[in-house]
PyMOL Python script that loads the backbone (N, CA, C, O; Angstrom):
from pymol import cmd

cmd.read_pdbstr("""\
ATOM      1  N   UNK A   1      12.749  -9.441  -3.683  1.00  0.00           N
ATOM      2  CA  UNK A   1      11.644  -8.681  -3.163  1.00  0.00           C
ATOM      3  C   UNK A   1      10.989  -9.448  -2.035  1.00  0.00           C
ATOM      4  O   UNK A   1      10.870 -10.672  -2.089  1.00  0.00           O
ATOM      5  N   UNK A   2      10.573  -8.741  -1.035  1.00  0.00           N
ATOM      6  CA  UNK A   2       9.808  -9.340   0.067  1.00  0.00           C
ATOM      7  C   UNK A   2       8.376  -9.465  -0.353  1.00  0.00           C
ATOM      8  O   UNK A   2       7.596  -8.523  -0.215  1.00  0.00           O
ATOM      9  N   UNK A   3       8.017 -10.627  -0.870  1.00  0.00           N
ATOM     10  CA  UNK A   3       6.644 -10.837  -1.351  1.00  0.00           C
ATOM     11  C   UNK A   3       5.745 -11.376  -0.259  1.00  0.00           C
ATOM     12  O   UNK A   3       4.593 -11.723  -0.519  1.00  0.00           O
ATOM     13  N   UNK A   4       6.256 -11.449   0.965  1.00  0.00           N
ATOM     14  CA  UNK A   4       5.494 -12.022   2.051  1.00  0.00           C
ATOM     15  C   UNK A   4       4.691 -10.993   2.829  1.00  0.00           C
ATOM     16  O   UNK A   4       4.299 -11.250   3.968  1.00  0.00           O
ATOM     17  N   UNK A   5       4.440  -9.833   2.234  1.00  0.00           N
ATOM     18  CA  UNK A   5       3.624  -8.839   2.922  1.00  0.00           C
ATOM     19  C   UNK A   5       2.180  -9.317   2.941  1.00  0.00           C
ATOM     20  O   UNK A   5       1.561  -9.491   1.891  1.00  0.00           O
ATOM     21  N   UNK A   6       1.665  -9.522   4.098  1.00  0.00           N
ATOM     22  CA  UNK A   6       0.263  -9.905   4.257  1.00  0.00           C
ATOM     23  C   UNK A   6      -0.583  -8.630   4.260  1.00  0.00           C
ATOM     24  O   UNK A   6      -0.041  -7.531   4.381  1.00  0.00           O
ATOM     25  N   UNK A   7      -1.887  -8.765   4.129  1.00  0.00           N
ATOM     26  CA  UNK A   7      -2.735  -7.589   4.244  1.00  0.00           C
ATOM     27  C   UNK A   7      -2.529  -6.851   5.564  1.00  0.00           C
ATOM     28  O   UNK A   7      -2.565  -5.621   5.598  1.00  0.00           O
ATOM     29  N   UNK A   8      -2.317  -7.583   6.638  1.00  0.00           N
ATOM     30  CA  UNK A   8      -2.073  -6.951   7.948  1.00  0.00           C
ATOM     31  C   UNK A   8      -0.749  -6.194   7.951  1.00  0.00           C
ATOM     32  O   UNK A   8      -0.652  -5.104   8.516  1.00  0.00           O
ATOM     33  N   UNK A   9       0.280  -6.779   7.313  1.00  0.00           N
ATOM     34  CA  UNK A   9       1.579  -6.101   7.209  1.00  0.00           C
ATOM     35  C   UNK A   9       1.472  -4.806   6.415  1.00  0.00           C
ATOM     36  O   UNK A   9       2.013  -3.776   6.816  1.00  0.00           O
ATOM     37  N   UNK A  10       0.771  -4.864   5.288  1.00  0.00           N
ATOM     38  CA  UNK A  10       0.611  -3.671   4.467  1.00  0.00           C
ATOM     39  C   UNK A  10      -0.214  -2.626   5.199  1.00  0.00           C
ATOM     40  O   UNK A  10       0.081  -1.434   5.110  1.00  0.00           O
ATOM     41  N   UNK A  11      -1.242  -3.050   5.921  1.00  0.00           N
ATOM     42  CA  UNK A  11      -2.065  -2.107   6.696  1.00  0.00           C
ATOM     43  C   UNK A  11      -1.209  -1.402   7.750  1.00  0.00           C
ATOM     44  O   UNK A  11      -1.315  -0.190   7.935  1.00  0.00           O
ATOM     45  N   UNK A  12      -0.372  -2.160   8.429  1.00  0.00           N
ATOM     46  CA  UNK A  12       0.493  -1.565   9.452  1.00  0.00           C
ATOM     47  C   UNK A  12       1.474  -0.588   8.833  1.00  0.00           C
ATOM     48  O   UNK A  12       1.739   0.473   9.399  1.00  0.00           O
ATOM     49  N   UNK A  13       2.018  -0.939   7.665  1.00  0.00           N
ATOM     50  CA  UNK A  13       2.972  -0.064   6.977  1.00  0.00           C
ATOM     51  C   UNK A  13       2.274   1.231   6.557  1.00  0.00           C
ATOM     52  O   UNK A  13       2.817   2.318   6.759  1.00  0.00           O
ATOM     53  N   UNK A  14       1.092   1.127   5.982  1.00  0.00           N
ATOM     54  CA  UNK A  14       0.332   2.311   5.565  1.00  0.00           C
ATOM     55  C   UNK A  14       0.039   3.179   6.785  1.00  0.00           C
ATOM     56  O   UNK A  14       0.221   4.396   6.736  1.00  0.00           O
ATOM     57  N   UNK A  15      -0.409   2.571   7.870  1.00  0.00           N
ATOM     58  CA  UNK A  15      -0.732   3.314   9.089  1.00  0.00           C
ATOM     59  C   UNK A  15       0.501   4.029   9.630  1.00  0.00           C
ATOM     60  O   UNK A  15       0.432   5.196  10.013  1.00  0.00           O
ATOM     61  N   UNK A  16       1.619   3.327   9.658  1.00  0.00           N
ATOM     62  CA  UNK A  16       2.862   3.902  10.177  1.00  0.00           C
ATOM     63  C   UNK A  16       3.344   5.069   9.324  1.00  0.00           C
ATOM     64  O   UNK A  16       3.787   6.090   9.850  1.00  0.00           O
ATOM     65  N   UNK A  17       3.256   4.915   8.002  1.00  0.00           N
ATOM     66  CA  UNK A  17       3.791   5.933   7.078  1.00  0.00           C
ATOM     67  C   UNK A  17       2.866   7.145   6.943  1.00  0.00           C
ATOM     68  O   UNK A  17       3.331   8.241   6.629  1.00  0.00           O
ATOM     69  N   UNK A  18       1.583   6.966   7.173  1.00  0.00           N
ATOM     70  CA  UNK A  18       0.636   8.049   6.906  1.00  0.00           C
ATOM     71  C   UNK A  18      -0.036   8.607   8.153  1.00  0.00           C
ATOM     72  O   UNK A  18      -0.566   9.717   8.123  1.00  0.00           O
ATOM     73  N   UNK A  19      -0.023   7.858   9.241  1.00  0.00           N
ATOM     74  CA  UNK A  19      -0.753   8.290  10.434  1.00  0.00           C
ATOM     75  C   UNK A  19      -2.232   8.013  10.362  1.00  0.00           C
ATOM     76  O   UNK A  19      -2.981   8.386  11.265  1.00  0.00           O
ATOM     77  N   UNK A  20      -2.667   7.359   9.292  1.00  0.00           N
ATOM     78  CA  UNK A  20      -4.077   6.994   9.101  1.00  0.00           C
ATOM     79  C   UNK A  20      -4.239   5.548   9.520  1.00  0.00           C
ATOM     80  O   UNK A  20      -3.516   4.676   9.037  1.00  0.00           O
ATOM     81  N   UNK A  21      -5.176   5.286  10.409  1.00  0.00           N
ATOM     82  CA  UNK A  21      -5.401   3.895  10.854  1.00  0.00           C
ATOM     83  C   UNK A  21      -6.056   3.107   9.712  1.00  0.00           C
ATOM     84  O   UNK A  21      -7.150   3.430   9.249  1.00  0.00           O
ATOM     85  N   UNK A  22      -5.344   2.064   9.279  1.00  0.00           N
ATOM     86  CA  UNK A  22      -5.815   1.193   8.207  1.00  0.00           C
ATOM     87  C   UNK A  22      -5.767  -0.232   8.736  1.00  0.00           C
ATOM     88  O   UNK A  22      -4.805  -0.623   9.398  1.00  0.00           O
ATOM     89  N   UNK A  23      -6.807  -1.009   8.445  1.00  0.00           N
ATOM     90  CA  UNK A  23      -6.878  -2.393   8.891  1.00  0.00           C
ATOM     91  C   UNK A  23      -6.646  -3.352   7.733  1.00  0.00           C
ATOM     92  O   UNK A  23      -6.688  -2.953   6.569  1.00  0.00           O
ATOM     93  N   UNK A  24      -6.405  -4.590   8.050  1.00  0.00           N
ATOM     94  CA  UNK A  24      -6.254  -5.612   7.020  1.00  0.00           C
ATOM     95  C   UNK A  24      -7.524  -5.712   6.181  1.00  0.00           C
ATOM     96  O   UNK A  24      -7.451  -5.965   4.979  1.00  0.00           O
ATOM     97  N   UNK A  25      -8.677  -5.518   6.798  1.00  0.00           N
ATOM     98  CA  UNK A  25      -9.934  -5.558   6.066  1.00  0.00           C
ATOM     99  C   UNK A  25     -10.010  -4.425   5.054  1.00  0.00           C
ATOM    100  O   UNK A  25     -10.541  -4.606   3.958  1.00  0.00           O
ATOM    101  N   UNK A  26      -9.481  -3.252   5.413  1.00  0.00           N
ATOM    102  CA  UNK A  26      -9.438  -2.121   4.469  1.00  0.00           C
ATOM    103  C   UNK A  26      -8.560  -2.470   3.272  1.00  0.00           C
ATOM    104  O   UNK A  26      -8.886  -2.127   2.135  1.00  0.00           O
ATOM    105  N   UNK A  27      -7.462  -3.144   3.528  1.00  0.00           N
ATOM    106  CA  UNK A  27      -6.505  -3.491   2.470  1.00  0.00           C
ATOM    107  C   UNK A  27      -7.110  -4.513   1.507  1.00  0.00           C
ATOM    108  O   UNK A  27      -6.827  -4.464   0.310  1.00  0.00           O
ATOM    109  N   UNK A  28      -7.913  -5.410   1.989  1.00  0.00           N
ATOM    110  CA  UNK A  28      -8.456  -6.470   1.128  1.00  0.00           C
ATOM    111  C   UNK A  28      -9.764  -6.106   0.464  1.00  0.00           C
ATOM    112  O   UNK A  28     -10.232  -6.839  -0.407  1.00  0.00           O
ATOM    113  N   UNK A  29     -10.373  -4.990   0.849  1.00  0.00           N
ATOM    114  CA  UNK A  29     -11.644  -4.566   0.259  1.00  0.00           C
ATOM    115  C   UNK A  29     -11.354  -3.850  -1.057  1.00  0.00           C
ATOM    116  O   UNK A  29     -10.776  -2.763  -1.046  1.00  0.00           O
ATOM    117  N   UNK A  30     -11.745  -4.441  -2.197  1.00  0.00           N
ATOM    118  CA  UNK A  30     -11.411  -3.838  -3.502  1.00  0.00           C
ATOM    119  C   UNK A  30     -12.149  -2.515  -3.743  1.00  0.00           C
ATOM    120  O   UNK A  30     -11.782  -1.767  -4.649  1.00  0.00           O
ATOM    121  N   UNK A  31     -13.167  -2.220  -2.959  1.00  0.00           N
ATOM    122  CA  UNK A  31     -13.919  -0.978  -3.152  1.00  0.00           C
ATOM    123  C   UNK A  31     -13.313   0.200  -2.399  1.00  0.00           C
ATOM    124  O   UNK A  31     -13.654   1.348  -2.682  1.00  0.00           O
ATOM    125  N   UNK A  32     -12.423  -0.062  -1.447  1.00  0.00           N
ATOM    126  CA  UNK A  32     -11.817   0.996  -0.633  1.00  0.00           C
ATOM    127  C   UNK A  32     -10.577   1.520  -1.309  1.00  0.00           C
ATOM    128  O   UNK A  32      -9.615   0.778  -1.508  1.00  0.00           O
ATOM    129  N   UNK A  33     -10.583   2.794  -1.666  1.00  0.00           N
ATOM    130  CA  UNK A  33      -9.396   3.411  -2.273  1.00  0.00           C
ATOM    131  C   UNK A  33      -8.580   4.092  -1.183  1.00  0.00           C
ATOM    132  O   UNK A  33      -9.032   4.243  -0.048  1.00  0.00           O
ATOM    133  N   UNK A  34      -7.379   4.497  -1.547  1.00  0.00           N
ATOM    134  CA  UNK A  34      -6.578   5.270  -0.604  1.00  0.00           C
ATOM    135  C   UNK A  34      -7.294   6.566  -0.246  1.00  0.00           C
ATOM    136  O   UNK A  34      -7.253   7.002   0.905  1.00  0.00           O
ATOM    137  N   UNK A  35      -7.950   7.182  -1.224  1.00  0.00           N
ATOM    138  CA  UNK A  35      -8.733   8.391  -0.958  1.00  0.00           C
ATOM    139  C   UNK A  35      -9.803   8.125   0.101  1.00  0.00           C
ATOM    140  O   UNK A  35      -9.968   8.904   1.040  1.00  0.00           O
ATOM    141  N   UNK A  36     -10.533   7.008  -0.063  1.00  0.00           N
ATOM    142  CA  UNK A  36     -11.584   6.644   0.906  1.00  0.00           C
ATOM    143  C   UNK A  36     -11.036   6.503   2.315  1.00  0.00           C
ATOM    144  O   UNK A  36     -11.705   6.841   3.291  1.00  0.00           O
ATOM    145  N   UNK A  37      -9.810   5.998   2.410  1.00  0.00           N
ATOM    146  CA  UNK A  37      -9.195   5.762   3.720  1.00  0.00           C
ATOM    147  C   UNK A  37      -8.625   7.035   4.319  1.00  0.00           C
ATOM    148  O   UNK A  37      -8.247   7.052   5.491  1.00  0.00           O
ATOM    149  N   UNK A  38      -8.556   8.110   3.528  1.00  0.00           N
ATOM    150  CA  UNK A  38      -7.976   9.354   4.014  1.00  0.00           C
ATOM    151  C   UNK A  38      -6.480   9.462   3.773  1.00  0.00           C
ATOM    152  O   UNK A  38      -5.805  10.292   4.383  1.00  0.00           O
ATOM    153  N   UNK A  39      -5.960   8.621   2.882  1.00  0.00           N
ATOM    154  CA  UNK A  39      -4.547   8.659   2.526  1.00  0.00           C
ATOM    155  C   UNK A  39      -4.410   9.530   1.281  1.00  0.00           C
ATOM    156  O   UNK A  39      -4.893   9.176   0.206  1.00  0.00           O
ATOM    157  N   UNK A  40      -3.752  10.659   1.439  1.00  0.00           N
ATOM    158  CA  UNK A  40      -3.567  11.556   0.286  1.00  0.00           C
ATOM    159  C   UNK A  40      -2.364  11.148  -0.531  1.00  0.00           C
ATOM    160  O   UNK A  40      -1.668  10.188  -0.201  1.00  0.00           O
ATOM    161  N   UNK A  41      -2.125  11.891  -1.605  1.00  0.00           N
ATOM    162  CA  UNK A  41      -1.030  11.518  -2.511  1.00  0.00           C
ATOM    163  C   UNK A  41       0.333  11.579  -1.856  1.00  0.00           C
ATOM    164  O   UNK A  41       1.201  10.762  -2.163  1.00  0.00           O
ATOM    165  N   UNK A  42       0.542  12.543  -0.949  1.00  0.00           N
ATOM    166  CA  UNK A  42       1.826  12.600  -0.248  1.00  0.00           C
ATOM    167  C   UNK A  42       2.023  11.412   0.677  1.00  0.00           C
ATOM    168  O   UNK A  42       3.119  10.859   0.768  1.00  0.00           O
ATOM    169  N   UNK A  43       0.958  11.023   1.361  1.00  0.00           N
ATOM    170  CA  UNK A  43       1.033   9.837   2.204  1.00  0.00           C
ATOM    171  C   UNK A  43       1.308   8.589   1.397  1.00  0.00           C
ATOM    172  O   UNK A  43       2.080   7.725   1.813  1.00  0.00           O
ATOM    173  N   UNK A  44       0.676   8.495   0.242  1.00  0.00           N
ATOM    174  CA  UNK A  44       0.889   7.355  -0.623  1.00  0.00           C
ATOM    175  C   UNK A  44       2.327   7.324  -1.137  1.00  0.00           C
ATOM    176  O   UNK A  44       2.919   6.252  -1.265  1.00  0.00           O
ATOM    177  N   UNK A  45       2.888   8.497  -1.429  1.00  0.00           N
ATOM    178  CA  UNK A  45       4.287   8.556  -1.848  1.00  0.00           C
ATOM    179  C   UNK A  45       5.205   8.021  -0.752  1.00  0.00           C
ATOM    180  O   UNK A  45       6.191   7.346  -1.046  1.00  0.00           O
ATOM    181  N   UNK A  46       4.889   8.315   0.499  1.00  0.00           N
ATOM    182  CA  UNK A  46       5.668   7.804   1.618  1.00  0.00           C
ATOM    183  C   UNK A  46       5.576   6.287   1.713  1.00  0.00           C
ATOM    184  O   UNK A  46       6.572   5.613   1.977  1.00  0.00           O
ATOM    185  N   UNK A  47       4.373   5.751   1.497  1.00  0.00           N
ATOM    186  CA  UNK A  47       4.183   4.301   1.507  1.00  0.00           C
ATOM    187  C   UNK A  47       5.007   3.653   0.400  1.00  0.00           C
ATOM    188  O   UNK A  47       5.709   2.668   0.631  1.00  0.00           O
ATOM    189  N   UNK A  48       4.916   4.211  -0.798  1.00  0.00           N
ATOM    190  CA  UNK A  48       5.660   3.636  -1.926  1.00  0.00           C
ATOM    191  C   UNK A  48       7.157   3.715  -1.697  1.00  0.00           C
ATOM    192  O   UNK A  48       7.884   2.777  -2.027  1.00  0.00           O
ATOM    193  N   UNK A  49       7.632   4.828  -1.132  1.00  0.00           N
ATOM    194  CA  UNK A  49       9.067   4.969  -0.849  1.00  0.00           C
ATOM    195  C   UNK A  49       9.516   3.907   0.164  1.00  0.00           C
ATOM    196  O   UNK A  49      10.581   3.309   0.006  1.00  0.00           O
ATOM    197  N   UNK A  50       8.721   3.680   1.182  1.00  0.00           N
ATOM    198  CA  UNK A  50       9.047   2.650   2.165  1.00  0.00           C
ATOM    199  C   UNK A  50       9.095   1.259   1.524  1.00  0.00           C
ATOM    200  O   UNK A  50       9.987   0.462   1.813  1.00  0.00           O
ATOM    201  N   UNK A  51       8.133   0.984   0.660  1.00  0.00           N
ATOM    202  CA  UNK A  51       8.112  -0.305  -0.029  1.00  0.00           C
ATOM    203  C   UNK A  51       9.314  -0.474  -0.945  1.00  0.00           C
ATOM    204  O   UNK A  51       9.873  -1.566  -1.049  1.00  0.00           O
ATOM    205  N   UNK A  52       9.712   0.606  -1.607  1.00  0.00           N
ATOM    206  CA  UNK A  52      10.876   0.541  -2.475  1.00  0.00           C
ATOM    207  C   UNK A  52      12.162   0.349  -1.676  1.00  0.00           C
ATOM    208  O   UNK A  52      13.027  -0.443  -2.049  1.00  0.00           O
ATOM    209  N   UNK A  53      12.273   1.085  -0.575  1.00  0.00           N
ATOM    210  CA  UNK A  53      13.483   1.031   0.250  1.00  0.00           C
ATOM    211  C   UNK A  53      13.662  -0.292   0.974  1.00  0.00           C
ATOM    212  O   UNK A  53      14.756  -0.855   0.985  1.00  0.00           O
ATOM    213  N   UNK A  54      12.610  -0.780   1.567  1.00  0.00           N
ATOM    214  CA  UNK A  54      12.741  -1.915   2.484  1.00  0.00           C
ATOM    215  C   UNK A  54      12.089  -3.210   2.030  1.00  0.00           C
ATOM    216  O   UNK A  54      12.228  -4.238   2.693  1.00  0.00           O
ATOM    217  N   UNK A  55      11.387  -3.174   0.918  1.00  0.00           N
ATOM    218  CA  UNK A  55      10.682  -4.392   0.493  1.00  0.00           C
ATOM    219  C   UNK A  55      10.934  -4.713  -0.987  1.00  0.00           C
ATOM    220  O   UNK A  55      10.282  -5.590  -1.555  1.00  0.00           O
ATOM    221  N   UNK A  56      11.868  -4.011  -1.595  1.00  0.00           N
ATOM    222  CA  UNK A  56      12.284  -4.337  -2.958  1.00  0.00           C
ATOM    223  C   UNK A  56      11.284  -4.031  -4.046  1.00  0.00           C
ATOM    224  O   UNK A  56      11.392  -4.570  -5.147  1.00  0.00           O
ATOM    225  N   UNK A  57      10.304  -3.169  -3.767  1.00  0.00           N
ATOM    226  CA  UNK A  57       9.340  -2.849  -4.796  1.00  0.00           C
ATOM    227  C   UNK A  57       9.998  -1.994  -5.878  1.00  0.00           C
ATOM    228  O   UNK A  57      10.662  -1.006  -5.566  1.00  0.00           O
ATOM    229  N   UNK A  58       9.817  -2.368  -7.149  1.00  0.00           N
ATOM    230  CA  UNK A  58      10.402  -1.571  -8.234  1.00  0.00           C
ATOM    231  C   UNK A  58       9.798  -0.167  -8.278  1.00  0.00           C
ATOM    232  O   UNK A  58       8.664   0.040  -7.846  1.00  0.00           O
ATOM    233  N   UNK A  59      10.542   0.773  -8.789  1.00  0.00           N
ATOM    234  CA  UNK A  59      10.069   2.155  -8.885  1.00  0.00           C
ATOM    235  C   UNK A  59       9.006   2.344  -9.941  1.00  0.00           C
ATOM    236  O   UNK A  59       8.332   3.374  -9.953  1.00  0.00           O
ATOM    237  N   UNK A  60       8.834   1.381 -10.829  1.00  0.00           N
ATOM    238  CA  UNK A  60       7.881   1.576 -11.925  1.00  0.00           C
ATOM    239  C   UNK A  60       6.450   1.176 -11.572  1.00  0.00           C
ATOM    240  O   UNK A  60       5.585   1.190 -12.448  1.00  0.00           O
ATOM    241  N   UNK A  61       6.176   0.822 -10.324  1.00  0.00           N
ATOM    242  CA  UNK A  61       4.807   0.520  -9.916  1.00  0.00           C
ATOM    243  C   UNK A  61       4.045   1.835  -9.848  1.00  0.00           C
ATOM    244  O   UNK A  61       4.395   2.731  -9.080  1.00  0.00           O
ATOM    245  N   UNK A  62       3.004   1.938 -10.656  1.00  0.00           N
ATOM    246  CA  UNK A  62       2.209   3.169 -10.728  1.00  0.00           C
ATOM    247  C   UNK A  62       1.002   3.018  -9.806  1.00  0.00           C
ATOM    248  O   UNK A  62       0.168   2.133  -9.996  1.00  0.00           O
ATOM    249  N   UNK A  63       0.922   3.882  -8.819  1.00  0.00           N
ATOM    250  CA  UNK A  63      -0.180   3.817  -7.876  1.00  0.00           C
ATOM    251  C   UNK A  63      -0.632   5.229  -7.576  1.00  0.00           C
ATOM    252  O   UNK A  63       0.190   6.098  -7.282  1.00  0.00           O
ATOM    253  N   UNK A  64      -1.921   5.465  -7.646  1.00  0.00           N
ATOM    254  CA  UNK A  64      -2.514   6.759  -7.360  1.00  0.00           C
ATOM    255  C   UNK A  64      -3.489   6.627  -6.207  1.00  0.00           C
ATOM    256  O   UNK A  64      -3.906   5.519  -5.867  1.00  0.00           O
ATOM    257  N   UNK A  65      -3.854   7.738  -5.606  1.00  0.00           N
ATOM    258  CA  UNK A  65      -4.727   7.723  -4.428  1.00  0.00           C
ATOM    259  C   UNK A  65      -6.132   7.221  -4.754  1.00  0.00           C
ATOM    260  O   UNK A  65      -6.873   6.844  -3.846  1.00  0.00           O
ATOM    261  N   UNK A  66      -6.510   7.208  -6.028  1.00  0.00           N
ATOM    262  CA  UNK A  66      -7.829   6.693  -6.385  1.00  0.00           C
ATOM    263  C   UNK A  66      -7.838   5.184  -6.615  1.00  0.00           C
ATOM    264  O   UNK A  66      -8.856   4.619  -7.014  1.00  0.00           O
ATOM    265  N   UNK A  67      -6.710   4.539  -6.365  1.00  0.00           N
ATOM    266  CA  UNK A  67      -6.594   3.085  -6.475  1.00  0.00           C
ATOM    267  C   UNK A  67      -6.738   2.486  -5.084  1.00  0.00           C
ATOM    268  O   UNK A  67      -6.711   3.205  -4.086  1.00  0.00           O
ATOM    269  N   UNK A  68      -6.892   1.166  -5.021  1.00  0.00           N
ATOM    270  CA  UNK A  68      -7.123   0.534  -3.725  1.00  0.00           C
ATOM    271  C   UNK A  68      -5.831  -0.074  -3.177  1.00  0.00           C
ATOM    272  O   UNK A  68      -4.948  -0.463  -3.942  1.00  0.00           O
ATOM    273  N   UNK A  69      -5.728  -0.152  -1.851  1.00  0.00           N
ATOM    274  CA  UNK A  69      -4.594  -0.868  -1.255  1.00  0.00           C
ATOM    275  C   UNK A  69      -4.514  -2.315  -1.743  1.00  0.00           C
ATOM    276  O   UNK A  69      -3.429  -2.888  -1.841  1.00  0.00           O
ATOM    277  N   UNK A  70      -5.670  -2.896  -2.046  1.00  0.00           N
ATOM    278  CA  UNK A  70      -5.666  -4.265  -2.557  1.00  0.00           C
ATOM    279  C   UNK A  70      -4.933  -4.330  -3.900  1.00  0.00           C
ATOM    280  O   UNK A  70      -4.229  -5.301  -4.178  1.00  0.00           O
ATOM    281  N   UNK A  71      -5.099  -3.295  -4.734  1.00  0.00           N
ATOM    282  CA  UNK A  71      -4.365  -3.256  -5.994  1.00  0.00           C
ATOM    283  C   UNK A  71      -2.867  -3.151  -5.755  1.00  0.00           C
ATOM    284  O   UNK A  71      -2.072  -3.748  -6.481  1.00  0.00           O
ATOM    285  N   UNK A  72      -2.486  -2.395  -4.738  1.00  0.00           N
ATOM    286  CA  UNK A  72      -1.072  -2.290  -4.405  1.00  0.00           C
ATOM    287  C   UNK A  72      -0.535  -3.629  -3.925  1.00  0.00           C
ATOM    288  O   UNK A  72       0.556  -4.035  -4.325  1.00  0.00           O
ATOM    289  N   UNK A  73      -1.270  -4.305  -3.091  1.00  0.00           N
ATOM    290  CA  UNK A  73      -0.851  -5.612  -2.602  1.00  0.00           C
ATOM    291  C   UNK A  73      -0.715  -6.598  -3.782  1.00  0.00           C
ATOM    292  O   UNK A  73       0.228  -7.388  -3.833  1.00  0.00           O
ATOM    293  N   UNK A  74      -1.651  -6.539  -4.705  1.00  0.00           N
ATOM    294  CA  UNK A  74      -1.569  -7.405  -5.886  1.00  0.00           C
ATOM    295  C   UNK A  74      -0.348  -7.090  -6.736  1.00  0.00           C
ATOM    296  O   UNK A  74       0.325  -7.992  -7.234  1.00  0.00           O
ATOM    297  N   UNK A  75      -0.065  -5.786  -6.898  1.00  0.00           N
ATOM    298  CA  UNK A  75       1.115  -5.373  -7.676  1.00  0.00           C
ATOM    299  C   UNK A  75       2.392  -5.905  -7.033  1.00  0.00           C
ATOM    300  O   UNK A  75       3.329  -6.300  -7.727  1.00  0.00           O
ATOM    301  N   UNK A  76       2.421  -5.910  -5.706  1.00  0.00           N
ATOM    302  CA  UNK A  76       3.598  -6.407  -4.998  1.00  0.00           C
ATOM    303  C   UNK A  76       3.780  -7.899  -5.198  1.00  0.00           C
ATOM    304  O   UNK A  76       4.897  -8.356  -5.438  1.00  0.00           O
ATOM    305  N   UNK A  77       2.724  -8.653  -5.105  1.00  0.00           N
ATOM    306  CA  UNK A  77       2.820 -10.110  -5.208  1.00  0.00           C
ATOM    307  C   UNK A  77       3.015 -10.566  -6.652  1.00  0.00           C
ATOM    308  O   UNK A  77       3.605 -11.622  -6.883  1.00  0.00           O
ATOM    309  N   UNK A  78       2.538  -9.800  -7.623  1.00  0.00           N
ATOM    310  CA  UNK A  78       2.703 -10.157  -9.037  1.00  0.00           C
ATOM    311  C   UNK A  78       4.137 -10.024  -9.493  1.00  0.00           C
ATOM    312  O   UNK A  78       4.530 -10.646 -10.480  1.00  0.00           O
ATOM    313  N   UNK A  79       4.929  -9.224  -8.796  1.00  0.00           N
ATOM    314  CA  UNK A  79       6.303  -8.935  -9.208  1.00  0.00           C
ATOM    315  C   UNK A  79       7.291 -10.005  -8.756  1.00  0.00           C
ATOM    316  O   UNK A  79       8.476  -9.919  -9.080  1.00  0.00           O
ATOM    317  N   UNK A  80       6.838 -10.993  -8.027  1.00  0.00           N
ATOM    318  CA  UNK A  80       7.761 -12.008  -7.514  1.00  0.00           C
ATOM    319  C   UNK A  80       8.071 -13.064  -8.538  1.00  0.00           C
ATOM    320  O   UNK A  80       8.834 -13.989  -8.260  1.00  0.00           O
TER     321      UNK A  80
END
""", "prot")
cmd.dss("prot")
cmd.show_as("cartoon", "prot")
cmd.util.cbc("prot")
cmd.orient("prot")
């Protein structure tokens, strides 16, 4: 697994996959959810698919739009 995703890397991936501008600060803020950022469930599915395809994220990572990007980043780094 590519565990070297920085907050900036994840923000760029989210922005690319969803069309929603997300910053590294958004990713590290535990109070900001995907919903808050304007990322809907379909956009989040695209992000998760990209992470599974190109970054080795297991399919069993459960992430919903009411969770934070920081939680996703933590889930990615905990799996290494």
